[in-house]
MIKOL-361104 format. One record per residue: residue number from 1; y, z, x negated of N, C-alpha, C in turn. Coordinates in steps of 0.2 Angstrom, whole numbers. Last residue first. Layout:
// MIKOL-361104
  tidren     nv     nw     nu    cav    caw    cau     cv     cw     cu
     NUM      Y      Z      X      Y      Z      X      Y      Z      X
...
//
This chain:
// MIKOL-361104
  tidren     nv     nw     nu    cav    caw    cau     cv     cw     cu
     105   -116    152    -16   -121    149    -12   -118    146     -6
     104   -106    159    -23   -107    152    -24   -112    148    -20
     103   -107    172    -20   -102    169    -17   -102    161    -18
     102   -118    178    -27   -119    176    -20   -113    172    -17
     101   -125    176    -42   -118    175    -39   -119    173    -32
     100   -136    176    -50   -135    181    -45   -129    181    -41
      99   -139    166    -58   -135    171    -61   -134    177    -56
      98   -146    158    -50   -150    161    -56   -146    167    -59
      97   -137    154    -42   -142    158    -39   -146    161    -45
      96   -129    146    -50   -126    152    -47   -131    157    -44
      95   -137    136    -54   -135    141    -59   -132    147    -56
      94   -139    130    -41   -145    133    -45   -142    138    -50
      93   -126    126    -39   -129    131    -35   -135    134    -38
      92   -124    117    -50   -120    123    -49   -123    128    -45
      91   -134    107    -46   -135    111    -53   -130    117    -53
      90   -128    102    -34   -135    106    -34   -136    110    -41
      89   -117     97    -40   -116    102    -35   -123    106    -34
      88   -122     87    -48   -118     92    -51   -118     98    -46
      87   -128     79    -38   -132     82    -44   -129     88    -47
      86   -117     75    -31   -122     79    -28   -127     82    -33
      85   -111     67    -41   -107     73    -38   -112     77    -35
      84   -120     57    -42   -118     61    -48   -115     67    -46
      83   -120     51    -30   -126     54    -32   -124     58    -38
      82   -106     46    -29   -109     51    -25   -115     55    -27
      81   -107     36    -39   -102     42    -40   -104     48    -35
      80   -116     28    -33   -118     31    -40   -113     37    -41
      79   -109     24    -22   -115     27    -21   -117     31    -28
      78    -98     17    -28    -97     23    -24   -103     27    -23
      77   -105      6    -34   -101     11    -39   -100     18    -35
      76   -110      0    -23   -114      3    -28   -111      8    -32
      75    -98     -4    -17   -102      1    -13   -107      4    -18
      74    -93    -13    -26    -89     -7    -25    -93     -2    -22
      73   -104    -22    -25   -102    -19    -32    -98    -13    -31
      72   -102    -27    -12   -108    -23    -14   -107    -20    -21
      71    -89    -32    -13    -91    -27     -8    -97    -23    -10
      70    -92    -43    -21    -87    -38    -23    -88    -32    -19
      69   -101    -50    -14   -103    -47    -20    -99    -42    -22
      68    -93    -54     -3    -99    -50     -2   -101    -46     -8
      67    -84    -62     -9    -82    -56     -6    -88    -51     -5
      66    -91    -68    -25    -89    -69    -18    -87    -62    -15
      65    -85    -69    -42    -89    -66    -37    -87    -67    -30
      64    -83    -83    -52    -81    -78    -48    -86    -75    -43
      63    -87    -87    -67    -91    -88    -61    -89    -82    -56
      62    -76    -86    -75    -80    -92    -75    -84    -93    -69
      61    -62    -78    -67    -69    -78    -70    -72    -85    -70
      60    -51    -78    -59    -50    -81    -66    -57    -81    -70
      59    -54    -70    -48    -52    -77    -47    -52    -81    -54
      58    -54    -57    -54    -60    -61    -51    -59    -68    -50
      57    -41    -55    -57    -46    -55    -62    -52    -59    -60
      56    -35    -56    -44    -33    -61    -49    -39    -61    -54
      55    -41    -44    -38    -42    -51    -36    -41    -56    -41
      54    -34    -35    -46    -41    -35    -46    -44    -42    -44
      53    -21    -37    -43    -23    -38    -50    -31    -39    -50
      52    -21    -34    -29    -19    -41    -32    -22    -42    -39
      51    -24    -21    -30    -29    -25    -27    -27    -33    -29
      50    -12    -16    -36    -18    -15    -39    -24    -20    -36
      49     -2    -20    -26     -2    -23    -33     -9    -22    -36
      48     -7    -13    -15     -7    -20    -14     -7    -23    -21
      47     -5      0    -20    -12     -2    -18    -12    -10    -18
      46      9      0    -21      5      0    -27     -2     -2    -26
      45     12      0     -7     14     -6    -11     10     -6    -18
      44      7     12     -3      4      6      0      6      0     -5
      43     15     21    -11      8     21    -12      4     15     -9
      42     27     19     -5     26     16    -12     19     16    -13
      41     28     13     12     26     19      7     25     16      0
      40     43      4     16     36      5     16     34     10     11
      39     56     -1     18     54      5     21     46      5     22
      38     60    -11     10     56    -13     16     54     -7     20
      37     68     -5      0     71    -11      3     67    -12     10
      36     59      6     -5     66      7     -1     68      1      3
      35     49     -2    -10     48      3     -5     54      5     -1
      34     56    -10    -19     53    -13    -14     51     -8     -8
      33     59      1    -29     64     -3    -25     62     -7    -19
      32     46      5    -32     51     10    -29     56      6    -25
      31     41     -6    -38     37     -3    -32     42      1    -28
      30     54    -18    -43     49    -12    -44     46    -10    -37
      29     57    -35    -47     58    -29    -43     53    -24    -45
      28     53    -43    -56     59    -45    -53     62    -39    -48
      27     41    -42    -63     47    -38    -65     54    -39    -62
      26     30    -49    -59     35    -52    -64     41    -48    -66
      25     25    -39    -50     21    -41    -57     26    -44    -62
      24     34    -40    -40     33    -34    -44     30    -35    -50
      23     33    -53    -36     39    -51    -38     39    -45    -42
      22     19    -53    -32     21    -57    -38     28    -55    -40
      21     21    -44    -21     17    -42    -26     18    -46    -33
      20     28    -53    -12     31    -47    -15     27    -44    -21
      19     19    -63    -10     26    -65    -13     29    -58    -16
      18      8    -56     -4      8    -60    -11     14    -61    -14
      17     14    -52      8     12    -47      3     11    -50     -4
      16     16    -65     13     22    -61     12     20    -55      7
      15      3    -69     15      8    -73     11     14    -69      9
      14     -3    -60     23     -5    -60     16      0    -64     12
      13     11    -52     32      5    -57     32      3    -57     24
      12     18    -40     40     16    -41     33     10    -46     33
      11     30    -42     52     23    -42     51     21    -44     44
      10     43    -42     52     40    -39     57     33    -38     56
       9     56    -42     41     49    -43     41     46    -39     47
       8     72    -51     41     68    -44     43     61    -46     44
       7     73    -62     27     73    -60     34     70    -54     35
       6     71    -61     13     77    -60     15     77    -58     23
       5     59    -65      6     60    -58      8     66    -56     12
       4     60    -78      3     54    -76      7     55    -69     10
       3     69    -77     -7     71    -79     -1     66    -78      5
       2     67    -62    -17     66    -69    -15     68    -71     -8
       1     79    -50    -22     72    -51    -19     72    -59    -17
//
């Protein structure tokens, strides 16, 4: 691991997270190795890597979205998914009532 990572880390600053994510992306270490080395959950490290990749994609756009636009897009996507789930739930309940299945209500 890099020299930034050699000292015992008391606080994971954005700079330290970035250094570790870059090492993972560059193949210098893996999520599993870093998880063991720094006693961090692998799922948390993977989330850092995924977020870093998403942020990198936005940064390289011709017209990058600002933080508010990114938040609003994510919120819109979640609202859409919620709406679809609610429609499906209502359709299942309606079908169950038409079929006379009392357990589904």
